[in-house]
C-alpha positions, 0 to 999 in steps of 0.5 A: 500500500505504501508503495502505491501511495508513493507512486500516486504522489509522484504521478499527481503533479503530471496528471491533468484529468478532472476528478469526478464532479457532481456525479453521486452515482459514480462515487457510489460505485467507487465507494462500493468497490473500495469496501471490497478492497484496494484491488477492486477499486483499482480495477474500476479506476486508474485515476491517481486523484481518485485513488489518493483520495480514497487512500488518504481516508483509508482509516475513516470508513464513514468519511470515505463513504460520503460522496460529498467529502470525497468530491471535495477532497479530490477537487483539492488534490486536483487543484493543488497537486504540489501540496498533496503530501502536506494535505494528506498528512494534515488530514490523517493527523487531524482530529476533525477531518470533516471540518478540515476537508470542508475548510480546504475545499473553500481555499482560494489559493495555495497560500490559503491551503497552507494557512488552513493546514498550519492553523489545524496544527495550532488548534489546542481543542476541537469542537465535539457534537452532542449526538443526544440532541433532541433524541425523540424528534423525527427530524433528527438524523444521526444527531443532526436536526434537518429541515428540508426547506421544501418549500422554503419561507418567502423571507429565505427565498428572498435572500436566495434570490439576492444571492443568485443575483450576485452569483450571476454577476460573478460569472460575468467577471472575467478578471478573478483578481479584480476588486469587482470580483472580490466585492461580488464574491463577498456579497455572496458570502454575506447573503449566505450568512443572512440565509443561515441567520434567517433559517435560525430565526425560523427554526429555533422557536420551533425546536425550543417552543418558548425561545425568543431572540435576545436583541443584539442591540449593543456596540462591539468592535467587530462582528468576530467578537460576538455570537450570531444569534442568542435566544432565551428559552423562558420555560427551561430558563436557558440560553440558546447560542447559535453560530450561523454558517451560510454556504461554504463558511467554515468553523473558526478558531479563537485565542483563549488563555494564549491557546487556539480553540475551535468554535463550539468549545467551552473555551471559544464560548467563554472567550466571546463572553469575556470579549463582550464584558471587556470591549462591549457597551453596557448592554453587551456587558449586562448580557455577558454577565447573564451568559456567564451565570448561565454557563456556571449553571449549565443553562446554555445550549450551543448550536451550529446552524448550517445553510448550504446551497447547491454549488451548481444551481444555487438552490437551498439545501436542507438546513442542518442544526447540530448541538455542540457538546459543552463540558461546563468545566471552566469556572 
C-alpha cells in the first residue's frame, strides 16, 4: 500500500484529468468497490486523484463513504497537486477531518491551503457534537436536526434570490483578481450568512417552543467578537447560542488563555463572553454577565446552524442544526 501511495504522489503533479464532479452515482460505485478492497477499486479506476483520495481516508470508513467529502477532497488534490503530501498528512493527523476537508475545499489559493493546514496544527481543542440532541424528534438524523426547506419561507427565498443575483454577476467577471470580483464574491458570502441567520430565526422557536431572540442591540468592535444569534428559552430558563454558517463558511478558531480553540468549545464560548464584558457597551456587558451565570449553571445550549446551497444551481439545501457538546468545566 505504501508503495502505491508513493507512486500516486509522484504521478499527481503530471496528471491533468478532472476528478469526478457532481456525479453521486459514480462515487457510489467507487465507494462500493473500495469496501471490497484496494484491488477492486483499482480495477474500476486508474485515476491517481481518485485513488489518493480514497487512500488518504483509508482509516475513516464513514468519511470515505460520503460522496460529498470525497468530491471535495479530490477537487483539492486536483487543484493543488504540489501540496498533496502536506494535505494528506494534515488530514490523517487531524482530529476533525470533516471540518478540515470542508475548510480546504473553500481555499482560494495555495497560500490559503497552507494557512488552513498550519492553523489545524495550532488548534489546542476541537469542537465535539452532542449526538443526544433532541433524541425523540423525527427530524433528527444521526444527531443532526434537518429541515428540508421544501418549500422554503418567502423571507429565505428572498435572500436566495439576492444571492443568485450576485452569483450571476460573478460569472460575468472575467478578471478573478479584480476588486469587482472580490466585492461580488463577498456579497455572496454575506447573503449566505443572512440565509443561515434567517433559517435560525425560523427554526429555533420551533425546536425550543418558548425561545425568543435576545436583541443584539449593543456596540462591539467587530462582528468576530460576538455570537450570531442568542435566544432565551423562558420555560427551561436557558440560553440558546447559535453560530450561523451560510454556504461554504467554515468553523473558526479563537485565542483563549494564549491557546487556539475551535468554535463550539467551552473555551471559544467563554472567550466571546469575556470579549463582550471587556470591549462591549453596557448592554453587551449586562448580557455577558447573564451568559456567564448561565454557563456556571449549565443553562446554555450551543448550536451550529448550517445553510448550504447547491454549488451548481444555487438552490437551498436542507438546513442542518447540530448541538455542540459543552463540558461546563471552566469556572
